[in-house]
C-alpha positions in Angstrom: 28.3 11.9 40.0 28.4 11.5 36.2 28.4 8.3 34.2 29.3 7.6 30.5 27.1 5.2 28.5 25.5 4.9 25.0 23.7 8.0 24.2 19.8 8.2 24.4 19.8 4.8 26.0 17.3 4.2 28.9 18.8 3.1 32.3 16.3 0.6 34.0 16.5 -0.5 37.6 15.8 -4.3 37.5 15.1 -4.6 41.1 12.5 -1.8 41.2 11.4 -2.7 37.6 11.3 1.1 36.6 13.3 3.6 34.6 15.8 5.5 36.4 16.9 7.8 33.7 18.3 8.1 30.2 21.9 8.9 29.1 21.9 12.4 27.4 22.9 13.2 23.8 26.4 13.4 24.7 26.1 9.9 26.4 26.4 11.3 30.1 24.1 10.5 32.9 24.3 12.5 36.1 22.8 11.2 39.7 23.3 12.4 43.1 21.5 9.4 44.6 24.2 7.3 46.7 22.2 4.0 45.9 22.5 4.5 42.3 26.0 5.6 42.5 27.3 2.5 44.3 25.4 0.3 41.9 27.0 2.0 38.9 30.4 1.8 40.6 30.0 -2.0 41.3 28.7 -2.5 37.6 32.1 -0.7 36.5 30.3 1.9 34.5 32.9 4.4 33.3 32.8 7.8 35.5 32.9 10.9 33.4 35.4 13.9 34.4 34.5 17.3 33.5 37.1 17.6 30.8 36.1 14.3 29.2 32.4 15.5 28.3 31.9 15.5 24.6 29.4 18.0 23.3 26.7 16.4 21.0 27.3 16.5 17.5 24.8 17.7 14.8 23.2 15.0 12.9 24.1 14.7 9.4 21.9 16.5 7.0 20.0 14.0 4.9 21.0 14.1 1.3 18.1 13.9 -1.2 18.4 10.5 -3.1 17.8 10.6 -6.7 16.3 7.5 -8.7 16.9 7.2 -12.3 14.8 5.2 -14.9 17.3 3.6 -17.2 14.6 2.8 -19.9 13.2 6.4 -20.3 16.4 8.2 -18.7 14.2 10.1 -16.4 15.3 11.3 -13.0 12.9 11.0 -9.8 13.2 12.7 -6.5 11.5 10.1 -4.5 11.5 6.3 -4.6 7.7 6.4 -4.4 7.5 8.3 -7.7 10.1 6.0 -9.3 8.3 2.9 -8.4 4.9 4.1 -9.4 6.5 5.2 -13.0 8.1 1.5 -13.3 4.7 -0.1 -12.4 2.9 1.6 -15.4 2.0 -0.5 -18.4 3.8 1.8 -20.9 7.0 1.2 -19.0 6.7 -2.5 -19.0 5.9 -2.7 -22.6 8.9 -0.6 -23.6 11.2 -2.6 -21.2 9.9 -5.8 -23.0 10.5 -4.3 -26.4 14.2 -3.7 -25.6 14.9 -7.4 -24.7 
C-alpha cells in the first residue's frame, strides 16, 4: 500500500525506536507490512492511488549570482571574491574619500 508524505522525510517507528523507511522524491512510501499499514491508517496518513502519483520534478538550476562593487564599478562572480576586494586597504581608502 502506498502512502503520501513530505518528500525525502524519514519515517521512524517510535515504539521500536528505529527507521522504517523514507518518503521518496515524489512523496510516496510503499509498504506491504500489515503492522505498518494499520498504523498509517490509524494515523490518517493519506493513501495514494496509482493515478495520483506525481513524478519528481527537476531541481531548479542555480543561477550564478553576480556581486557588484559600487565604488570601483566592478562585477564579481562569487561573494568571496567580492568580500576579499572590499576588505583591501585601497578600497577602504577610496570609500572614505567619497564621503
